[in-house]
Every structure is written in C-alpha cells, then in structure tokens.
N, C-alpha and C positions, 0 to 999 in steps of 0.2 A: 481902746486903741491907743498905743503909745506913739507919740510924735517925736521924730528925730530930725533936727535941723540938718539940711544938706551940708551946711558949713562944718558940722561935726565930722561928717564922713570925709570931706575934703581934708580937714586937718589930720585925721587918722591916717589916711592914705599917704599924705605928705610925710608924716613921721615914719611910717613903715618903709617908704622908699629909701630914706636915709639910713634907718636902722639896719635894714636887710643888706644894704650895700657896704656897710662899714663894720658890722658886728656879726661875725660868723656864729651861727647857732651852736649852743653847747652840745647838742646831739652829734653834730658834724665834727666838732673839735674832739669829742670823746672817741668817735670812730677813727679819726686820724691818729690819735694817740695809741689806740688799741692796735691799729695796723702797723704803726711804727714798732711796737713791741714784738710783732710777729714777722715783719718783713725780713726776708732772707738776703736780699741784695744790698750791698753796702751803698751803691749809688741810689737805690730806692730809699734807703733810710735817710740819706743826706737830703734828698728832695723832700721827703715827708717832713723833716725838721724845718726846712726852708718854708714849706707851706704853712706849718704851724706858727712859725715865727712871723710870717707875713700877716697872718690873722691877728696875732697879738699886737703888731704895730698898727694895723688898720683900726683895731678896737681902741687902742690907746690914743691915737692921734686923730681919730674920726676921718680916716682916709678910705677911699674905695679899696675893696679887696682885690679888684681887678680893673684894668683900664676899660674893659668892656662892661659897662654897668647895666647892660641888658635891655631887652624889650620888657616893658611892664605888663605882667600878667596878673590880673586881679580876680580872685575867687570870692564871691559873696554868698553867704547863706543868709537870706533875708526872712526874718520871722513874719508870718502872715498877719500878725497883729501889730505890725509897725507901719506907720505912715510917714513918709519922708516929705518934709515941707521945705519950701524955699526955692528949690530947683530940682531938675530931674536927677535921678541916681547916676546915670551915665555921665552927665555933665560934671557932677560933683567928684566923681572918680578921676576923670580926665584932668580936672583942675588940681586935684591933689597930687597927681603925677607931675604936672607942670611945675607946681610949686616945690615939690620935693626934689626934683632934679635940678632946679635952679638954686634952691637954698643949700643943697648938699654938694654943689659944684660937681655934679655927676655928668658923665658924657651923654650927649644926646645922640641916639643911634637909630632914629626912626625916619624912614623916607616917606614923603607925601605920596609918591607914585612908585610902584615897584619896578617900573621900566625906566622912567625919567630920572629916578634916584635923587630928587631934591629933598634935602633934610628939612623936617618940620621945625627944627630949632628948639623944641621943648620936650622931646621924647614922648609926645602924644601923637596919635591916640593910643591908649592902652588897649590890651586885649581883656575883655570883661566877660566873666562867666557868672551868671546869677542863678541860684537855686532857691526856690520858695520852700521854707520849712515851718513847722509849727513854732509858736511862741512869739515873744515880743523882744527878741534880741537880734543884733546884726553881727555876724562873724565875718571878718574881713581878712583874707589871706593875700599876701603880696609875694610874687615870685619874679625876681629879676633874671630873665632868661637870656644868657649870652648866646651870640650867634654861632660860635665855634661848635659847641655841643649840640645846639639845635640842628645845625646843618648835617649832623651825623645820624639823625633820627630816620625812621623808616616805617612804612605801613604796607601790609600785604593782606590780600583777601585769599584765604585758603579754601579748599574744598571741604565740605562738611565731614568727609571721611578722614580728614587729616588727624594723625595721632600727635601726642605730646612731643615725641622726639623730633618731628619735623618743625614744630613751633620752636623748640629748643634750638635747633640748628639755625633757624632764622634769627633768633635773638643773638646767638653767638656770632653769626656771620656779620650782623650789624655792628656789634661791639668790636670785632676784629677789624672790620673795614674802617671804623672810626680811628683806631690806633691812637697816636699821640694827639690827633686833631681835636679830640674832645677834652683835652687836659685832664687825664686821669690822675688820681683815682676818681672814678665817676660814680654817679648814682643812676641806676637804670629803672625807668618807669615803664611798665608793660601794661597795655590795655588789651583785653581780649573780650570780644562779643559786641553786642549792639549792632551798629552798621559802620559805614566808612568813616563818618565824622565822629561817632561815639567812641570808637576804639582809640582814636587819636586823643580825644578829650580825656578818656580814662587813663591813658598813659601819662598825660601831663598832670592830671590830678594825683596820680600815684606818687609823683615827686613831692607832693605836699605832706606826705606822711613822714613822721620823724624817722631818722636813720636808726635802725635796730628794732623798730616797731613793725611787726608782721601782720599780714592779712588775717582777719579773724577766723577764716576757714582753715581747718587743719590741713586739708590737702594743698591749699594754696600756700600755706606757711612752709610746708615741706618743699614745695616746688621752688619757692623763693630761695630757700637755703641751698638746694641742690644747684640752682642756676648760679648763685653767687660763687659757689665752689668751682664750678666749671669755668666761669669767666676769669677767676683768679688763677686758674691753671693755664690760661692763654699766654701768660708771661709778658704781657704788654708792660705792666708795671707803672709806677709813678711817672707821669709826663711822657710815657711811652719809651722810657730808657731801660726797660727790663725790670723784672721783679715779680713778687707774689701778691702785690696789691694793685689790681687793676680796677676793682670796684669796691665801694664801701657798702653798698646795699642794692638789692633787687626788690622792687615793690610791684606787686601784681594786683590789678583791679579787674574784675570780671563783671559781665552783664549778659543777660539772655540775648539771643540773636535769632535770626530767621533760620528755618530748617535747611535752607539751601546754601547758606554761606557761613564762614567762620573768619571774621576779620581780626587781625592782630596788629598792634602798633607798638613800636619801641621809641620812647622819648628819653634822650640821654641828657644828664646835667653834669657839669664839671665839678671839680673839687671845691670850687668857690660856690657852694650850693646856697644861694641867697634867698631864703624863704622865711618870712615872718608873718604871724597872724595875731589878731586880737579880737575881743568881743566888746561891742558897745551897746 
C-alpha cells in the first residue's frame, strides 16, 4: 500500500488552480489558431486574435485568463492501492483550492448559501468527483468553471424511442440559446445515458478531454464531428458577433441507462477552457 500525505494533494491542487487560470492549455491554443486560419468573418478573425493574445499575456504575466476564475471542479482518479494520510481527501482538496485562489490572486466566486448569497471568501467548497481505479497513483484534474457558460447548460430526459436527430436538435437548441452568453468559441460536453445525475456528470467530464481528441467509439466519433459542423453553421461566431467558429469541439460521453428513459445533458465551457491535470 502506497502512502500519500494529504499535504501533497493540497499542494498539487493549489498549483493546478493557478496554472489552469493563467496558462491556457496548448490543445486549446492550437484549436484557436486552427479556427483563426479558417474563420470567414473579418470580425471573427479579429476577436480570435484578441483571444489568442489575451492567452499569451496571461501566460507571460501570470494573470487570470478571465475575471471569472470559476467554481473549482476537481476530478480525482484514486488508485485503490493508495492510502491518504494526515487528513481526509476532501479536506485536502478544499485546502488546496483555498490556498491556490489566495496565492494566485484569483477571484472568489462561491456563495455559502445559494439563496442568501453570502460569499465564502476563499472559493471553497470545491465540487469534488472521486473515482476508485486500479493501481497506486492519484490522477487529479482541475476545471475552473465560469458561471456564464455553466448557466447555458441543460439537461433533458427523453423517451427511450427518441432518435438521434431529436437529441441533435436539443444540443443545437441549447447552443443557439446560449448565443454570446457562453463566450464562444465554446467547447460542448455531452453526456448521454445513466440517470438524471449521471448524464450531467458525463457532460462535465467530457469537457476534460483534450480538444481534438475524440471518443474512442467510431460511431460517437462521427457524431462529434457532425455535431461540431452543425454548431459552426449556426453563425453565432466568436463572442457571438457572427462567424464560422462557434465551437472548438464537441465531446460525447455515453453510459448504459434504464430501458424506460434516455437522459441527455449539455455542459458548455467558454473559450477560456481552464483544465489542467497531473498524476502523483
């Protein structure tokens, strides 16, 4: 049994908070540059250049990519041969977020009560997803999820007889309703199957896949490519001002579900797609 001090997890989460918020991942930068080369709108090209320049400045000066530094969403794949010592895993993660948002001078955006709206002052608690996996390693992924794009997400429970076209229409309607509010070009996570909460989790987890990396299933790969093409034909464009680049990627995750239902969720992320992961 491998022992991992909780303090190591705290330090790792702290670093991921700062790195994700200030250093746009290379896969996202590459997708933005690729879109710039293909964008047909002059206004769209201008905005894409500004987005790319903003990322360069943020990386160089260690400044946040966006004033909304997000709700901290942490994905952990915990090896079953690992024992965490010192304190609870959840406490270690929350402490890492608290330290990261303080040390990185990142905006604190979490309310203690969803109705009373009092700010917790340290961007905790984080949203934590833990999956037990074989082995003796811990994989930690951090997603800074901004409110604008999150607010544009949706979930629907379809009849089991629903065909793919109807699900396509739901996804396209969700993106079209989001318009400029999700700060396009966006990344679209789609979760299909499981139950009410699983579909939403799958849609969120789909955002953790690198931009340009497709689902391992051939049918799902084709579906992702077709949806991306349809979304970019909507004409919403960069920051909603028109153009051929509305989305950088569509990522689909599926899971078996009950014979009487077909849940589907869409979770949208903005062009400042702030996800980082590491293994300890």
